[in-house]
C-alpha positions in Angstrom: 0.1 -0.4 0.2 0.8 3.3 -0.5 1.0 5.9 1.9 -0.2 9.2 -0.5 -3.3 8.8 -3.1 -1.8 8.5 -6.9 -3.7 9.8 -10.1 -2.9 10.1 -13.4 -4.7 11.9 -15.9 -4.4 9.8 -19.6 -3.9 13.4 -20.5 -0.1 13.7 -19.0 0.7 9.8 -20.5 3.5 10.3 -23.2 3.3 6.9 -25.3 6.7 7.1 -26.8 8.2 7.2 -23.6 6.3 5.0 -22.0 4.9 7.5 -18.8 3.4 9.9 -17.6 4.6 13.0 -17.2 2.7 14.7 -14.6 1.3 12.1 -11.4 -1.4 13.6 -8.9 -0.4 13.3 -5.0 -3.5 13.3 -2.7 -3.1 12.4 0.8 -5.1 9.5 2.1 -7.3 9.5 5.3 -6.3 6.2 7.0 -3.0 6.8 6.9 -3.6 11.0 8.9 -1.5 9.9 12.1 1.7 8.9 10.2 1.1 12.1 8.3 0.8 13.6 11.5 4.8 12.0 12.7 6.0 13.7 9.1 4.9 16.7 9.6 7.6 19.8 9.5 7.6 20.3 13.0 11.7 22.0 12.6 11.9 25.2 11.2 12.7 23.7 7.7 11.5 25.7 4.2 11.5 23.6 0.9 13.1 25.9 -2.7 10.6 24.7 -5.7 12.1 24.4 -8.6 10.5 27.3 -10.5 13.6 28.1 -13.4 13.8 23.6 -13.8 10.3 23.0 -14.5 10.5 26.7 -16.9 14.2 25.0 -18.5 12.5 22.0 -19.6 9.2 23.0 -21.2 8.2 23.1 -24.3 10.5 25.4 -26.3 13.1 25.8 -23.5 16.5 25.1 -23.2 16.2 21.0 -23.8 14.9 22.3 -27.8 17.5 23.9 -27.6 20.2 21.0 -26.4 18.4 18.6 -28.4 18.9 21.3 -31.9 14.9 21.6 -32.6 15.2 25.2 -31.4 17.9 27.8 -31.7 19.4 30.2 -28.7 15.8 32.0 -28.9 14.6 28.8 -26.5 18.1 30.0 -24.1 15.3 33.0 -22.3 11.8 31.7 -21.4 9.5 32.9 -19.3 9.2 31.4 -15.8 6.2 29.1 -15.7 3.1 28.8 -12.9 4.0 27.3 -9.1 3.0 23.3 -9.9 3.2 23.7 -13.1 5.1 21.6 -13.4 5.9 17.5 -14.7 8.5 14.9 -12.9 11.5 17.4 -14.1 11.2 20.0 -11.4 9.9 16.9 -8.9 6.3 17.5 -9.3 6.0 14.2 -6.8 8.5 15.6 -3.9 6.9 19.0 -3.9 3.3 17.7 -3.4 3.5 15.6 -1.0 5.6 18.3 1.2 3.6 20.3 0.8 1.0 17.7 2.5 3.4 17.4 5.5 3.5 21.4 5.8 6.5 22.3 4.3 6.5 25.5 3.4 7.8 26.3 0.2 9.3 29.0 -1.5 10.9 29.5 -4.6 13.9 30.4 -6.5 12.8 33.6 -7.6 11.9 34.2 -3.7 15.9 33.7 -2.8 17.2 35.5 -6.4 15.3 38.4 -4.9 16.3 37.7 -1.5 19.1 35.8 -1.1 18.8 36.2 3.0 15.9 34.7 2.7 17.3 31.4 3.4 18.6 32.5 6.8 15.2 32.3 8.2 15.1 28.8 8.3 17.3 26.1 10.5 16.8 24.1 8.2 17.3 24.4 3.9 15.4 21.9 1.4 16.6 21.3 -2.3 14.7 20.0 -4.4 16.0 19.6 -8.3 16.8 23.0 -8.4 19.6 21.9 -11.5 19.2 25.5 -13.0 19.7 28.7 -10.1 21.5 32.5 -10.4 24.9 32.7 -9.2 23.0 34.8 -6.4 21.0 32.0 -5.4 23.9 29.2 -6.2 25.7 31.6 -2.9 23.2 31.8 -0.5 22.1 27.5 -1.2 26.1 26.9 -0.8 26.7 29.4 2.2 23.8 27.8 4.4 25.1 25.2 6.8 21.6 22.7 6.5 21.5 21.9 3.0 19.3 18.9 2.2 19.8 17.9 -1.3 17.4 15.5 -2.7 18.0 15.2 -6.2 21.3 14.8 -8.0 22.2 17.6 -10.8 21.4 20.4 -8.0 23.2 23.8 -8.7 24.6 22.3 -12.6 23.4 25.4 -14.7 23.8 29.7 -14.0 20.6 31.8 -15.5 19.9 34.9 -15.4 16.0 35.7 -14.1 15.2 38.9 -15.2 12.3 40.6 -12.7 10.5 42.6 -15.6 9.8 40.1 -17.9 9.9 37.3 -15.6 12.2 35.0 -17.7 15.7 33.3 -17.3 18.1 32.9 -19.7 21.3 30.8 -19.6 23.7 31.9 -18.8 26.4 28.8 -18.3 27.0 24.7 -17.6 24.9 22.4 -19.9 28.4 22.7 -22.1 26.3 25.9 -22.6 28.6 28.6 -24.2 31.8 26.6 -25.0 31.3 22.5 -24.7 34.0 22.2 -22.6 31.8 23.5 -19.5 29.1 21.1 -17.7 28.1 22.8 -13.8 27.8 26.1 -15.2 29.5 27.5 -11.2 32.0 24.7 -11.8 31.1 23.8 -8.0 33.8 21.4 -6.4 30.6 19.8 -4.9 28.2 18.5 -8.1 26.2 15.9 -7.1 25.3 14.5 -10.7 
């Protein structure tokens, strides 16, 4: 038995790849006591990977990487929170939200890096694409839990006025020899 109710919608089934790209997670009434035990009782926050979610969107960075789009796909609009799929660790986001963890986004950290100082623990999901300010704030925090590999892998620039990100460095861009955009020694890819 699963401790959460999982549901899928056929419109999110990728027949080419053979899996669902979006899964919905809901609490089960018969596990409410377990949820109470797992609830966030600490001063911890989750950073939702809105930049990564946007990078993976249609006409995004991966269309450029797969050579189905030119450099215009390296400048993408920010999508809405929860409008993600497996690439943005959507299932973990849904579970942690059910368990009462507060959520902030990459945008929040970029706008105010000191926001992380308000928390004893920071939980990072698949935050593959981050700004330099966000990278510095996360790597400078003493208690960070990385739930996914490939976090903090490529540098983007966030433009508040246009609400877009642009790839700056990483994933073999702008030079083929550049993998981790921050040259991070602790790269967990």
